Backbone bond lengths (Angstrom), bond angles and torsions (degrees), N, CA, C in turn:
res aa  C-N    CA-C-N  psi(-1)  N-CA   C-N-CA  omega(-1)  CA-C   N-CA-C  phi
1 M - - - 1.459 - - 1.530 111.07 -
2 S 1.337 117.09 -45.47 1.459 120.29 -179.04 1.522 110.49 -64.05
3 D 1.362 116.85 -36.61 1.452 120.47 178.69 1.528 109.95 -66.05
4 Y 1.321 116.91 -37.32 1.463 121.78 179.16 1.534 110.35 -63.89
5 V 1.338 116.85 -44.39 1.462 121.86 179.67 1.521 110.34 -63.51
6 T 1.339 115.36 -42.23 1.459 119.53 179.92 1.514 110.96 -61.25
7 R 1.339 115.67 -44.46 1.452 119.23 -179.48 1.525 111.49 -67.08
8 Q 1.328 116.56 -33.84 1.460 119.69 179.04 1.529 110.98 -68.73
9 Q 1.338 117.64 -35.54 1.461 121.35 -175.87 1.530 112.18 -82.97
10 A 1.321 117.31 -25.05 1.456 119.89 -177.46 1.527 109.83 -72.17
11 P 1.346 118.26 131.95 1.457 120.08 -179.93 1.519 110.98 -70.29
12 T 1.313 116.39 140.19 1.452 121.19 177.05 1.524 109.56 -82.28
13 T 1.329 116.51 169.19 1.461 120.95 177.12 1.523 110.53 -61.22
14 A 1.332 116.02 -39.60 1.465 120.21 178.97 1.526 111.09 -63.69
15 D 1.361 115.30 -42.15 1.469 118.83 177.95 1.518 110.65 -59.72
16 T 1.328 115.95 -46.15 1.463 121.08 -178.77 1.525 110.44 -62.04
17 A 1.345 115.70 -42.23 1.465 119.76 179.89 1.525 110.98 -63.20
18 R 1.362 115.42 -42.58 1.467 118.91 179.63 1.515 110.91 -63.58
19 K 1.340 117.05 -42.59 1.467 120.31 178.79 1.518 110.67 -63.46
20 G 1.363 115.46 -41.34 1.454 118.88 179.20 1.518 112.17 -63.77
21 T 1.338 116.14 -41.42 1.460 120.55 179.01 1.521 110.97 -66.40
22 F 1.335 116.78 -42.80 1.466 120.93 179.11 1.529 110.04 -62.61
23 G 1.322 116.50 -43.78 1.462 119.98 178.95 1.519 112.11 -62.64
24 S 1.335 116.18 -37.95 1.462 120.02 179.32 1.522 111.04 -67.44
25 I 1.335 115.99 -37.61 1.469 120.20 178.30 1.531 110.26 -66.15
26 V 1.331 115.48 -43.75 1.472 119.74 178.37 1.528 110.29 -61.48
27 A 1.338 116.53 -43.50 1.467 120.79 179.38 1.524 110.71 -62.25
28 F 1.342 116.39 -40.96 1.463 120.02 179.90 1.526 110.92 -65.27
29 M 1.328 117.46 -43.47 1.459 120.60 179.32 1.531 111.07 -65.76
30 Y 1.329 115.28 -36.60 1.468 119.62 175.73 1.529 110.24 -62.95
31 G 1.344 116.01 -46.71 1.455 120.12 178.67 1.517 112.12 -61.06
32 L 1.342 116.10 -39.16 1.460 120.89 178.25 1.527 110.64 -63.99
33 G 1.339 116.19 -41.15 1.462 120.12 177.49 1.522 112.13 -64.02
34 C 1.332 116.56 -41.93 1.470 121.07 178.00 1.521 110.47 -62.55
35 Y 1.335 116.08 -40.65 1.464 120.30 179.68 1.528 110.31 -65.84
36 A 1.329 117.56 -38.16 1.461 121.12 177.91 1.530 110.82 -62.92
37 V 1.336 116.73 -42.31 1.468 120.36 177.55 1.525 109.86 -62.91
38 F 1.338 116.44 -40.66 1.467 120.28 177.20 1.524 111.03 -59.56
39 L 1.342 117.69 -45.59 1.463 120.70 -178.94 1.524 110.92 -59.49
40 V 1.319 116.55 -42.21 1.464 120.38 178.21 1.528 110.02 -61.61
41 A 1.336 116.73 -47.20 1.461 121.01 -178.56 1.524 111.48 -64.21
42 F 1.335 116.21 -41.29 1.472 120.50 -178.00 1.523 111.09 -67.07
43 L 1.333 116.79 -48.31 1.460 120.15 -178.53 1.528 110.93 -66.70
44 Y 1.333 116.34 -36.12 1.465 119.28 178.27 1.526 110.24 -65.97
45 A 1.328 116.92 -33.54 1.470 120.85 179.98 1.523 111.09 -58.86
46 I 1.336 116.90 -38.76 1.464 120.64 -179.97 1.529 110.17 -61.48
47 G 1.335 115.83 -43.43 1.457 119.25 177.97 1.516 112.51 -73.33
48 F 1.331 116.74 -36.80 1.466 121.44 -176.71 1.525 111.39 -63.92
49 V 1.316 117.01 -52.16 1.470 120.53 -176.78 1.523 111.11 -70.71
50 G 1.346 116.96 -34.91 1.454 120.18 -176.65 1.511 114.87 -92.60
51 N 1.332 117.93 4.08 1.466 121.69 -177.82 1.537 110.68 54.67
52 L 1.329 115.21 47.87 1.458 120.95 -176.64 1.530 110.72 -118.87
53 I 1.305 117.11 121.98 1.475 125.27 166.41 1.540 114.20 66.00
54 V 1.332 118.31 -48.65 1.467 121.58 -169.49 1.529 111.12 -62.23
55 P 1.344 117.04 151.17 1.471 120.05 -176.71 1.523 114.28 -67.64
56 K 1.327 117.50 -29.12 1.474 120.98 -179.59 1.523 107.82 -129.65
57 S 1.333 116.11 116.51 1.456 120.38 -178.17 1.524 110.43 -120.98
58 I 1.315 115.29 -177.06 1.456 120.58 -174.79 1.536 112.24 -64.59
59 D 1.336 117.35 -24.82 1.466 120.76 -178.36 1.521 112.99 -116.09
60 S 1.338 117.89 12.22 1.460 119.73 179.86 1.520 109.76 -118.01
61 G 1.318 114.93 165.82 1.459 119.80 -178.25 1.513 111.19 108.16
62 M 1.318 115.71 174.64 1.455 121.19 -176.97 1.519 110.60 -75.72
63 E 1.328 116.35 128.24 1.463 120.56 179.60 1.522 110.43 -79.14
64 T 1.328 114.47 149.38 1.463 122.66 177.79 1.523 108.48 -124.63
65 P 1.347 118.78 169.85 1.461 119.79 176.31 1.526 111.79 -52.10
66 L 1.321 116.22 145.88 1.467 122.28 -172.99 1.527 112.41 -55.06
67 Q 1.324 116.97 -47.82 1.462 119.99 -177.30 1.528 111.38 -60.90
68 E 1.329 116.00 -43.95 1.463 119.98 178.36 1.526 110.77 -61.91
69 A 1.337 115.73 -44.39 1.461 119.70 -178.41 1.527 111.39 -61.29
70 V 1.318 117.32 -44.53 1.473 120.86 -179.24 1.526 110.75 -63.80
71 V 1.333 117.05 -46.22 1.464 120.71 -178.16 1.528 110.71 -63.25
72 V 1.338 116.84 -48.16 1.465 120.46 -178.78 1.524 110.94 -62.32
73 N 1.330 117.04 -44.65 1.468 120.16 -177.27 1.529 111.82 -66.05
74 V 1.317 116.64 -40.73 1.471 119.70 178.38 1.526 110.15 -65.25
75 L 1.334 117.25 -39.73 1.465 120.28 177.65 1.529 111.20 -63.48
76 L 1.333 116.54 -42.02 1.465 120.07 179.09 1.529 111.05 -62.51
77 L 1.316 116.65 -43.26 1.463 120.31 177.09 1.525 110.82 -65.90
78 G 1.339 115.72 -35.52 1.462 119.99 178.64 1.514 112.79 -66.46
79 V 1.338 116.52 -37.49 1.470 120.35 177.37 1.525 110.08 -59.17
80 F 1.336 116.21 -47.15 1.467 119.54 179.40 1.528 110.93 -64.34
81 A 1.319 116.83 -45.18 1.463 120.40 -177.33 1.523 111.56 -61.80
82 L 1.334 117.33 -44.74 1.463 120.49 -179.75 1.520 111.07 -66.19
83 Q 1.334 116.55 -46.08 1.470 119.31 179.17 1.514 110.38 -58.82
84 H 1.322 116.12 -47.92 1.451 121.00 -175.38 1.522 111.81 -65.38
85 S 1.319 116.95 -41.37 1.461 120.87 -177.32 1.527 112.40 -73.91
86 I 1.324 116.73 -44.58 1.465 120.43 -176.71 1.527 110.89 -67.78
87 M 1.335 117.13 -48.53 1.463 120.13 -175.25 1.530 112.75 -72.02
88 A 1.334 117.72 -15.16 1.464 120.76 179.14 1.524 113.00 -87.00
89 R 1.327 117.17 -11.84 1.462 119.55 -176.27 1.527 111.35 -76.94
90 P 1.335 116.90 139.36 1.474 120.68 178.96 1.522 113.59 -57.16
91 E 1.344 117.24 -35.81 1.457 120.52 -179.94 1.526 110.89 -62.77
92 F 1.337 115.07 -42.34 1.464 119.01 178.28 1.523 110.35 -66.46
93 K 1.325 117.20 -41.89 1.465 120.91 -178.56 1.524 111.17 -60.73
94 R 1.328 116.99 -40.01 1.470 119.62 179.35 1.522 110.77 -62.12
95 W 1.327 116.90 -39.70 1.471 120.32 178.21 1.529 110.50 -73.74
96 W 1.339 116.43 -42.20 1.460 121.45 -174.32 1.524 111.78 -65.61
97 T 1.333 117.36 -35.59 1.466 120.23 -178.14 1.527 112.56 -76.76
98 K 1.310 117.01 -0.63 1.458 119.63 167.85 1.533 110.52 -81.64
99 I 1.328 115.67 -15.49 1.468 121.83 -178.44 1.526 110.77 -104.97
100 V 1.338 116.53 -46.24 1.467 121.20 179.67 1.525 109.07 -109.74
101 P 1.329 118.28 149.13 1.474 120.75 177.73 1.529 111.33 -60.46
102 K 1.314 115.89 145.27 1.461 120.25 -179.28 1.523 111.83 -59.27
103 S 1.323 116.54 -31.79 1.466 120.15 -176.12 1.531 112.45 -64.11
104 I 1.325 117.57 -26.31 1.466 119.82 -178.03 1.522 112.39 -112.08
105 E 1.322 117.10 9.15 1.474 119.59 -179.76 1.516 111.04 -60.38
106 R 1.333 116.29 -47.57 1.467 119.50 -178.22 1.525 111.17 -67.25
107 S 1.323 116.63 -41.32 1.465 119.93 178.57 1.526 111.31 -60.55
108 T 1.334 116.39 -38.53 1.457 120.60 179.77 1.522 110.58 -67.68
109 F 1.326 116.29 -39.96 1.470 120.47 174.70 1.524 110.39 -59.01
110 V 1.325 116.87 -46.34 1.464 122.21 179.81 1.527 110.43 -62.30
111 L 1.323 117.22 -41.11 1.464 121.11 179.35 1.522 111.26 -62.41
112 F 1.335 116.86 -48.12 1.463 120.49 -179.15 1.535 110.86 -62.91
113 A 1.337 116.69 -41.25 1.464 119.84 179.06 1.523 110.77 -64.32
114 S 1.320 117.13 -40.73 1.467 121.67 179.89 1.523 111.01 -66.62
115 L 1.323 116.62 -40.91 1.470 120.02 178.30 1.525 110.92 -65.10
116 A 1.334 117.31 -36.88 1.459 120.75 176.93 1.526 110.45 -63.48
117 L 1.332 117.21 -38.19 1.463 120.65 177.15 1.524 111.28 -68.41
118 L 1.311 117.17 -43.04 1.464 120.11 179.21 1.524 111.11 -62.69
119 L 1.325 116.32 -37.37 1.471 120.08 174.88 1.522 110.46 -62.36
120 L 1.328 116.24 -41.56 1.463 120.48 179.24 1.527 110.63 -62.34
121 Y 1.325 117.78 -46.80 1.471 120.22 179.10 1.534 110.79 -58.62
122 W 1.309 115.28 -41.97 1.468 121.05 -174.81 1.524 111.76 -68.49
123 Q 1.337 116.76 -44.10 1.453 120.20 -171.50 1.534 114.30 -100.97
124 W 1.318 117.64 0.61 1.467 120.59 -177.84 1.528 111.10 -59.83
125 R 1.335 115.80 135.58 1.464 122.38 178.93 1.533 109.31 -102.84
126 P 1.329 118.93 116.71 1.469 119.86 179.92 1.522 111.50 -69.19
127 I 1.336 115.49 143.52 1.469 122.05 172.38 1.519 104.78 -127.19
128 T 1.313 117.12 101.12 1.461 121.62 -165.37 1.528 114.24 -92.77
129 T 1.333 118.52 9.15 1.463 120.27 174.84 1.524 108.84 -56.32
130 L 1.323 117.06 128.79 1.460 121.35 -173.77 1.529 110.78 -79.94
131 I 1.331 115.97 129.52 1.465 122.03 175.69 1.516 109.91 -99.11
132 W 1.332 117.02 -49.59 1.459 120.34 171.46 1.520 109.38 -149.92
133 S 1.326 114.54 157.19 1.457 120.96 176.54 1.526 108.16 -144.81
134 V 1.306 116.75 125.50 1.462 122.24 178.80 1.527 107.32 -98.14
135 D 1.326 116.19 113.90 1.451 120.92 -177.45 1.524 112.67 -95.58
136 N 1.330 116.74 -19.95 1.451 120.78 179.06 1.531 110.72 -63.68
137 T 1.324 117.09 129.87 1.467 121.02 -175.48 1.519 111.98 -59.95
138 A 1.322 117.12 -45.56 1.466 120.81 -179.47 1.527 110.62 -62.66
139 G 1.336 115.67 -40.16 1.461 119.70 179.11 1.520 111.94 -64.75
140 R 1.320 116.71 -41.08 1.466 120.65 178.98 1.529 110.96 -65.44
141 V 1.325 115.64 -42.98 1.469 119.19 178.64 1.517 110.46 -62.52
142 L 1.332 116.91 -42.28 1.459 121.24 179.12 1.526 111.45 -61.10
143 L 1.336 116.90 -44.92 1.466 120.47 -178.48 1.527 111.32 -69.16
144 H 1.320 117.49 -38.43 1.469 120.02 175.99 1.532 110.12 -64.03
145 G 1.334 115.16 -38.61 1.461 119.11 177.60 1.523 112.09 -64.83
146 L 1.334 116.29 -42.25 1.467 120.28 176.77 1.523 110.92 -63.17
147 Y 1.318 116.18 -38.25 1.466 120.69 178.87 1.529 110.82 -59.38
148 L 1.326 115.58 -49.55 1.468 119.53 179.72 1.522 111.24 -68.14
149 L 1.331 117.72 -33.89 1.465 121.43 176.39 1.522 110.81 -61.96
150 G 1.336 116.27 -41.38 1.459 119.86 178.27 1.524 112.08 -57.90
151 W 1.329 116.27 -47.03 1.465 119.81 179.04 1.523 111.62 -67.46
152 L 1.337 116.66 -33.79 1.470 119.62 177.55 1.528 110.32 -65.23
153 I 1.330 117.13 -40.44 1.468 120.74 177.30 1.522 110.30 -61.29
154 V 1.333 116.30 -42.82 1.468 120.53 177.85 1.521 110.10 -59.46
155 F 1.318 115.94 -50.21 1.464 121.33 -175.72 1.533 111.35 -63.04
156 L 1.323 116.91 -49.29 1.461 120.35 -179.77 1.529 111.38 -65.56
157 G 1.332 115.74 -37.46 1.462 119.54 179.67 1.516 112.72 -60.45
158 T 1.331 117.24 -35.72 1.473 119.46 179.09 1.523 111.28 -66.95
159 F 1.331 117.36 -35.80 1.461 120.04 179.84 1.525 111.96 -73.87
160 M 1.318 116.68 -28.52 1.467 119.18 -179.85 1.526 112.25 -67.99
161 I 1.331 116.90 -27.51 1.469 119.64 178.21 1.525 111.52 -107.21
162 N 1.320 116.96 15.18 1.465 126.46 -179.97 1.530 110.85 84.49
163 H 1.311 113.80 90.61 1.461 123.30 -178.66 1.528 112.18 -54.06
164 F 1.329 116.57 -44.49 1.464 120.06 -173.18 1.525 111.99 -76.53
165 D 1.312 118.00 -24.90 1.462 120.50 171.83 1.524 110.26 -73.13
166 L 1.324 115.95 -40.79 1.463 121.42 -179.00 1.524 111.95 -61.52
167 F 1.336 116.16 -33.32 1.462 120.14 -176.01 1.529 113.52 -110.67
168 G 1.327 116.77 19.25 1.455 121.49 166.08 1.507 117.46 89.69
169 M 1.340 118.50 -7.76 1.467 119.68 -176.11 1.526 112.19 -73.62
170 R 1.308 118.02 -35.91 1.464 119.62 179.40 1.520 110.54 -63.60
171 Q 1.315 117.51 -38.62 1.461 121.48 -178.39 1.531 111.07 -63.06
172 V 1.331 117.09 -46.43 1.469 118.60 -178.08 1.524 111.45 -73.93
173 Y 1.336 117.06 -27.77 1.466 119.78 177.05 1.533 110.52 -69.64
174 V 1.328 116.51 -44.93 1.472 120.71 177.12 1.523 110.16 -59.63
175 N 1.332 115.78 -41.36 1.464 120.52 178.43 1.528 110.85 -64.59
176 L 1.336 116.96 -38.09 1.470 121.14 178.04 1.526 110.98 -62.65
177 R 1.325 116.24 -34.43 1.469 120.59 179.60 1.528 112.52 -85.40
178 H 1.335 116.20 3.94 1.470 122.92 179.68 1.529 112.03 58.15
179 R 1.325 114.39 43.19 1.452 120.95 176.76 1.525 109.33 -115.28
180 D 1.324 115.88 156.23 1.449 120.59 176.55 1.529 109.12 -77.13
181 Y 1.319 114.94 137.43 1.465 119.91 177.71 1.523 109.86 -70.57
182 Q 1.326 116.50 130.92 1.452 122.35 178.42 1.522 109.82 -112.57
183 D 1.321 115.61 127.72 1.461 120.28 176.49 1.526 109.68 -60.77
184 L 1.318 117.01 143.00 1.456 120.86 -176.83 1.525 112.86 -75.00
185 G 1.314 117.21 -14.83 1.454 120.05 179.07 1.524 112.42 79.26
186 F 1.321 115.59 -178.91 1.463 121.28 -176.28 1.521 109.59 -89.81
187 R 1.347 116.11 122.31 1.455 121.68 180.00 1.524 108.96 -139.77
188 T 1.330 116.62 154.56 1.471 121.12 178.00 1.530 109.91 -131.22
189 P 1.333 118.02 70.08 1.468 120.49 -178.84 1.529 112.32 -75.28
190 F 1.279 117.27 136.97 1.464 128.22 172.46 1.532 114.84 38.12
191 F 1.367 118.36 -97.81 1.464 119.98 -177.87 1.523 111.19 -51.54
192 Y 1.319 116.36 -36.39 1.464 121.43 -172.88 1.526 112.67 -74.79
193 K 1.306 117.21 -7.25 1.466 120.06 172.54 1.522 110.58 -77.20
194 F 1.332 116.48 -21.32 1.455 121.55 -175.76 1.532 112.79 -110.30
195 L 1.324 117.08 -23.83 1.463 121.99 -178.35 1.517 109.49 -142.59
196 R 1.315 116.03 144.99 1.466 118.85 177.17 1.522 111.43 -79.85
197 H 1.334 117.08 -26.98 1.471 120.00 -175.89 1.533 110.87 -135.65
198 P 1.337 118.00 64.71 1.469 119.62 -179.44 1.527 113.38 -63.80
199 I 1.330 117.92 -31.81 1.465 119.76 179.07 1.524 110.15 -62.21
200 M 1.315 116.41 -42.58 1.465 119.90 179.68 1.522 111.37 -66.94
201 L 1.339 117.15 -36.46 1.464 119.79 175.29 1.527 109.84 -62.31
202 G 1.326 116.99 -41.39 1.457 120.28 177.83 1.517 112.20 -59.15
203 F 1.334 116.45 -42.53 1.468 119.98 177.49 1.528 110.74 -61.71
204 I 1.327 117.33 -45.64 1.467 120.48 -178.11 1.522 110.61 -61.17
205 I 1.335 116.89 -44.28 1.472 120.19 177.72 1.527 110.36 -59.24
206 A 1.339 116.34 -46.72 1.467 120.60 -177.63 1.527 111.82 -64.33
207 F 1.318 117.66 -36.74 1.460 120.66 -176.59 1.529 112.66 -74.02
208 W 1.341 116.96 -27.86 1.465 119.98 -175.84 1.525 113.68 -101.44
209 A 1.323 119.25 -21.86 1.462 121.87 -175.57 1.521 110.28 -82.07
210 T 1.300 116.02 90.84 1.467 120.83 179.20 1.524 109.26 -145.86
211 P 1.321 118.12 137.45 1.465 119.55 177.26 1.525 112.97 -74.65
212 V 1.334 116.74 -19.17 1.468 120.98 179.18 1.529 108.04 -126.50
213 M 1.322 115.37 108.28 1.464 120.37 -179.92 1.521 109.16 -105.52
214 T 1.324 115.99 114.12 1.461 121.20 175.47 1.532 109.38 -94.55
215 A 1.317 115.80 170.66 1.468 119.85 178.53 1.525 110.93 -63.86
216 G 1.336 117.33 -36.98 1.458 120.28 178.54 1.516 111.78 -66.44
217 H 1.332 116.04 -43.00 1.469 120.41 177.78 1.522 109.95 -64.83
218 L 1.331 116.91 -39.46 1.467 120.64 178.53 1.525 110.91 -63.39
219 L 1.330 117.30 -42.08 1.464 121.01 176.57 1.523 110.42 -59.81
220 F 1.316 116.08 -44.22 1.463 121.33 178.11 1.526 110.69 -61.02
221 S 1.325 117.19 -48.04 1.468 121.71 -176.37 1.522 111.84 -64.94
222 I 1.318 117.21 -44.43 1.469 120.62 -179.64 1.521 110.12 -64.28
223 T 1.337 116.89 -48.22 1.468 120.78 -176.64 1.522 111.56 -63.74
224 T 1.334 116.78 -44.61 1.467 119.09 -178.69 1.527 111.25 -68.77
225 T 1.326 117.79 -34.82 1.466 120.08 178.00 1.523 110.96 -66.05
226 I 1.328 116.73 -43.06 1.471 120.14 176.67 1.520 110.34 -60.78
227 Y 1.337 115.69 -42.88 1.463 119.21 179.26 1.528 111.16 -62.81
228 I 1.328 117.11 -42.75 1.463 120.57 179.61 1.527 110.52 -59.82
229 L 1.331 117.37 -44.04 1.463 120.77 -179.29 1.530 111.91 -63.82
230 I 1.330 116.39 -34.25 1.472 119.96 176.33 1.522 110.34 -75.21
231 A 1.334 116.48 -42.95 1.467 121.43 -175.84 1.522 111.98 -62.87
232 V 1.330 117.56 -39.42 1.465 118.82 -178.90 1.523 111.36 -67.64
233 Q 1.327 116.48 -29.96 1.466 118.98 176.40 1.531 110.67 -66.90
234 L 1.322 116.22 -42.77 1.464 120.18 177.06 1.521 111.27 -64.14
235 E 1.338 115.78 -42.43 1.462 119.52 179.77 1.524 111.19 -64.33
236 E 1.321 116.52 -40.90 1.466 119.60 -179.34 1.527 111.24 -64.92
237 R 1.312 116.64 -36.12 1.471 119.49 176.06 1.528 110.34 -60.32
238 D 1.329 116.15 -42.86 1.469 120.21 178.79 1.525 111.23 -66.92
239 L 1.338 116.84 -38.61 1.463 120.12 -178.97 1.524 111.69 -67.57
240 V 1.318 116.92 -36.94 1.466 120.38 176.74 1.525 110.16 -64.91
241 R 1.323 116.10 -41.27 1.471 119.60 177.54 1.525 111.24 -62.71
242 H 1.335 115.88 -37.87 1.466 120.05 -174.63 1.531 112.43 -79.70
243 F 1.352 116.21 -45.18 1.466 119.96 -173.99 1.530 114.29 -102.99
244 G 1.329 116.42 -12.46 1.457 119.95 174.54 1.516 113.91 65.31
245 E 1.329 116.27 -134.67 1.460 122.45 -173.54 1.526 112.16 -61.67
246 Q 1.320 116.80 -30.56 1.465 120.85 179.18 1.523 110.88 -58.84
247 Y 1.349 116.34 -43.43 1.457 118.70 -179.54 1.527 110.99 -78.05
248 R 1.327 117.72 -32.86 1.471 119.81 177.53 1.535 110.47 -60.12
249 E 1.311 116.48 -41.92 1.469 120.44 178.54 1.527 110.60 -66.44
250 Y 1.313 116.62 -41.59 1.470 121.38 177.26 1.522 110.22 -61.53
251 R 1.306 117.00 -44.13 1.468 121.42 -179.84 1.524 111.49 -64.19
252 Q 1.314 117.07 -35.33 1.454 121.13 -179.30 1.529 111.82 -69.32
253 N 1.325 116.77 -32.49 1.465 120.99 -173.31 1.521 114.62 -102.34
254 T 1.321 117.82 -8.25 1.470 120.98 -174.80 1.520 109.71 -127.04
255 P 1.347 118.50 127.83 1.468 120.26 -179.45 1.526 112.08 -65.97
256 M 1.319 115.29 159.72 1.462 120.66 -177.14 1.520 111.90 -78.09
257 L 1.337 116.71 -57.11 1.462 120.41 -173.07 1.527 114.13 -130.67
258 I 1.322 117.92 -23.11 1.463 121.25 -176.62 1.514 109.15 -107.17
259 P 1.332 117.81 115.91 1.477 119.55 -176.27 1.534 111.45 -63.72
260 R 1.305 115.44 147.50 1.462 123.31 173.25 1.520 108.07 -151.30
261 P 1.336 117.25 163.11 1.473 118.92 178.33 1.533 110.54 -58.12
262 P 1.344 118.00 139.78 1.457 119.26 -179.40 1.517 112.44 -65.00
263 R 1.334 115.40 144.86 1.455 120.29 177.04 1.517 110.17 -76.02
264 K 1.319 115.33 147.47 1.458 119.03 177.10 1.526 108.73 -77.38
């Protein structure tokens, strides 16, 4: 009788396979949902920073006292910076993947980062004091063009290093196919032959290229630029640890953010 009960309670191979398949499907749908939230946050960012189309932008909304606006905006930027920096560190990932499956670790990071951005859009306090305004038509067209170029560099840069791996979809897809995830290795496609961080350069261009710079936009641009300069240093430390001499040589021969002719 006890042997019968034991055999009844023990999962069969088919049961295990079904559970594994169901879990992989759930993970894939979760990753797809996280990616959808990212797309909303990313596309909204283009309108938010550029004061284009979206209902709430960097210079729109109800104004509040200056001190309150500065404190709230800096805190909102700080929430994103801390989330992004902490969750991207290898030490955190090793601890975090003891709690969440490795297949959805990246998707969860993307979700948290996207939610931090959506919170920023929602609670951002405009400070509309004018810093500069370009009234010349050619100048405005040039700055709008640079703005869109910055976002294009960001977008293309993500695909050059595998967009879907960067935002978690490759991980959940590989898991759905019941395959082991393979690191993409060290590569320097196109933009990356000339710059180590072209995506970050694209962000900086997009944040600063505006014909109308308000105090709120200036606060955003300065804070995000400082964060980018700190973040790339942290990322480079991790890349040196991961790739070793290969990345040290790349770093020695390739500029970080400002393009220059390649060294022989």
